[in-house]
C-alpha positions in Angstrom: -16.8 20.8 13.2 -18.2 17.7 15.0 -16.4 17.1 18.3 -16.8 13.3 17.9 -15.3 13.4 14.4 -12.2 15.6 15.8 -11.8 12.8 18.8 -11.7 10.1 16.3 -9.1 11.6 14.2 -7.2 12.8 17.3 -7.2 9.3 18.7 -5.8 8.0 15.2 -3.2 10.4 15.1 -2.0 9.7 11.5 -3.4 8.7 7.9 -0.9 6.2 7.2 -2.1 2.9 5.4 1.2 1.5 4.4 0.8 -1.5 6.7 -2.5 -2.4 4.8 -1.9 -4.8 2.1 -4.0 -4.3 -1.0 -3.6 -3.8 -4.6 -5.9 -1.4 -6.7 -7.3 -1.3 -10.4 -8.8 1.9 -11.5 -11.0 2.1 -14.4 -10.5 5.9 -15.1 -7.1 7.6 -15.5 -7.9 10.7 -13.4 -5.2 11.1 -10.8 -5.5 13.9 -8.2 -1.8 14.6 -7.8 -1.1 14.4 -11.6 -3.9 17.1 -12.0 -2.3 19.3 -9.2 1.0 19.0 -11.2 -0.6 19.9 -14.5 -2.0 22.8 -13.1 1.1 24.0 -10.9 4.2 25.7 -11.5 7.5 25.9 -9.6 6.5 29.2 -8.0 3.0 28.4 -7.2 1.7 28.7 -3.7 -0.5 25.6 -2.6 -2.9 25.1 0.1 -3.6 21.4 1.0 -6.9 20.9 3.0 -7.2 17.9 5.3 -3.6 16.6 4.9 -4.1 14.2 7.8 -0.4 13.3 9.0 0.8 14.8 5.8 1.7 11.5 4.6 0.3 11.9 1.1 1.4 15.7 0.7 4.8 14.9 1.7 5.3 12.0 -0.9 3.1 13.1 -3.7 2.3 16.9 -3.9 4.7 18.4 -6.7 7.6 20.8 -5.6 6.2 24.2 -5.7 7.2 27.7 -4.3 5.5 26.8 -1.2 2.9 24.2 0.1 0.7 25.0 3.4 -1.1 21.7 4.8 -3.9 22.0 7.3 -5.8 19.7 9.5 -8.1 20.3 12.2 -6.5 17.5 14.4 -3.6 18.7 16.5 -2.4 15.1 16.7 -2.4 14.6 13.0 -0.2 18.1 12.7 2.1 16.6 15.4 2.5 13.5 13.3 2.8 15.6 10.1 5.6 17.4 11.4 7.4 14.5 12.7 7.1 12.7 9.2 8.4 15.9 7.6 11.8 15.2 9.1 12.0 12.5 6.5 11.6 15.3 3.9 14.1 17.9 4.7 13.8 19.5 1.1 10.1 19.7 1.0 9.0 23.4 1.2 6.0 22.7 3.3 4.3 24.1 6.5 1.6 22.3 8.4 -0.9 24.3 10.4 -3.7 23.2 12.6 -6.8 24.7 11.2 -10.7 23.6 10.5 -11.2 23.1 6.8 -14.8 24.6 7.1 -13.2 28.0 8.7 -10.0 28.7 7.0 -8.7 31.9 7.8 -6.1 33.0 5.2 -5.9 36.3 3.4 -8.2 36.7 0.3 -6.4 36.1 -3.0 -3.3 34.2 -1.8 -3.2 30.9 -3.2 -2.7 29.6 -6.9 -4.2 26.0 -6.0 -6.4 24.6 -3.4 -6.4 20.9 -3.2 -8.7 18.6 -1.0 -8.6 14.9 -1.0 -11.4 12.9 1.1 -12.3 15.8 3.3 -14.9 18.1 3.5 -14.7 21.9 2.3 -16.4 25.4 2.2 -16.5 26.4 -1.4 -17.2 30.2 -0.6 -14.1 30.4 1.8 -11.8 28.5 -0.7 -12.9 31.0 -3.7 -12.2 33.9 -1.2 -8.3 32.7 -0.7 -7.6 31.8 -4.2 -6.1 34.4 -6.8 -8.1 35.1 -9.6 -7.3 32.2 -12.4 -6.5 29.9 -9.2 -7.5 26.4 -9.3 -9.6 24.1 -6.8 -8.7 20.5 -7.1 -10.8 17.9 -5.3 -10.8 14.2 -4.9 -13.8 12.9 -3.1 -15.6 9.8 -1.7 -19.1 9.6 -3.0 -22.4 8.3 -1.8 -22.2 5.0 -3.8 -18.8 4.2 -2.4 -18.5 0.6 -1.1 -22.2 0.4 -1.6 -22.6 -3.4 -1.3 -20.7 -3.2 2.1 -22.8 -0.2 3.2 -26.1 -1.9 2.4 -25.3 -4.9 4.2 -24.6 -3.1 7.5 -27.4 -0.6 6.6 -25.1 2.5 7.4 -22.2 4.3 6.2 -20.7 7.2 5.0 -23.5 9.2 3.1 -25.8 6.2 3.1 -28.9 7.9 4.0 -28.0 11.0 2.2 -30.7 11.7 -0.7 -28.2 13.6 -2.9 -24.7 12.4 -3.9 -21.7 14.1 -2.3 -20.1 15.0 -5.7 -23.4 16.8 -6.5 -23.5 18.9 -3.4 -19.9 19.8 -3.8 -20.5 20.7 -7.6 -23.6 22.9 -6.8 -21.7 24.6 -3.7 -18.6 25.2 -6.1 -20.9 26.7 -8.8 -22.7 28.9 -6.2 -19.4 30.2 -4.7 -18.5 31.7 -8.2 -16.3 29.1 -9.8 -16.1 28.7 -13.6 -15.0 26.0 -16.0 -16.1 23.2 -13.5 -15.1 19.6 -14.6 -16.4 16.6 -12.7 -14.9 13.1 -13.1 -16.4 10.0 -11.8 -13.8 7.5 -10.7 -14.5 3.7 -10.2 -11.7 2.0 -8.4 -11.6 -1.6 -7.2 -9.4 -2.5 -4.2 -8.6 -6.1 -3.5 -7.3 -6.8 0.2 -5.0 -9.4 0.9 -6.7 -10.7 4.3 -9.7 -10.2 6.4 -7.3 -8.2 8.9 -6.1 -5.8 6.1 -9.9 -5.2 5.2 -10.7 -4.6 9.0 -7.7 -2.1 9.4 -9.3 0.0 6.7 -12.8 0.0 8.2 -11.4 0.8 11.5 -9.6 3.7 10.5 -11.8 5.4 8.1 -15.8 6.4 8.1 -16.8 4.0 5.5 -18.9 2.2 8.0 -19.6 4.6 10.9 -19.1 3.3 14.4 -17.2 0.4 13.1 -15.3 -0.1 16.0 -18.2 -1.6 17.8 -17.1 -4.7 16.2 -14.3 -4.8 18.8 -16.6 -3.9 21.8 -16.7 -7.0 24.1 -19.2 -5.2 26.4 -22.1 -5.8 23.9 -22.0 -9.4 22.8 -24.9 -9.2 20.8 -23.7 -6.1 19.0 -20.3 -7.9 18.4 -21.8 -11.0 17.2 -24.0 -9.1 14.7 -21.2 -7.2 13.2 -19.0 -9.9 12.7 -21.6 -11.8 11.1 -22.4 -9.1 8.5 -18.5 -8.7 7.9 -18.2 -12.4 7.4 -20.9 -12.5 5.0 -19.4 -9.8 2.9 -16.1 -11.4 2.9 -17.5 -14.7 2.0 -19.3 -13.2 -1.2 -16.4 -11.2 -2.3 -13.3 -13.1 -2.0 -11.6 -13.4 -5.1 -8.3 -14.9 -6.6 -6.9 -11.1 -6.2 -8.0 -10.8 -2.8 -11.3 -9.5 -0.8 -12.6 -6.7 -3.4 -14.0 -3.6 -2.4 -15.5 -1.2 -5.0 -14.9 2.3 -4.6 -16.8 5.3 -6.0 -14.8 8.3 -5.8 -15.0 11.8 -7.9 -12.7 14.6 -9.2 -13.5 18.0 -9.6 -11.5 20.7 -11.1 -12.6 24.3 -10.8 -11.3 27.6 -11.9 -11.9 31.0 -10.1 
């Protein structure tokens, strides 16, 4: 766990994007929450990793026997417990725990889900029951590639191997079988520049993007703003400012 990453999410304190105005078009019909629903029953014990402020878990995870949702940020878990008050009938417990160092008993969960977060496939394999499922939606190397190329940095920009391939190899090495990998192409259209900026400030798509607000370095501020303006000028469409997302889905059985 990297201390600077933890500090970032402690400062953010939630994973709520409801104030950002955008529409989405997805070429693939693969849906993370539908897959969890398809592979669970009313009695399933589900572990959700990297739950953030619980916004997605509370709204979209199916009603199962019990959900345990974890995040390594205490502030995120604090937010999740506040959000839970709006869902009194949801059988869910939020726990502060590092994804890469989960400490649950072996052979406990029917399903482990992880969306846009890092995983340790071997630890997940250990806590899953036999015939249990791991279901992942991840952000791949090619995500927002034109934007990252313009800034010459960003999530996995300098990695030689795609994140989906790394996850697949680690999942296979851990002992999983029947591993399915799905590439997901998604187009997002942001209503205004402010909406796109809000996304970039909150996510690690472009690392250290908060520097665009750093008035102490005028040269850096000007360069970042010019690059952002260039992207907006070349990707504004009648639907909004287009951002091409490249995600991946993985379903694996123990």
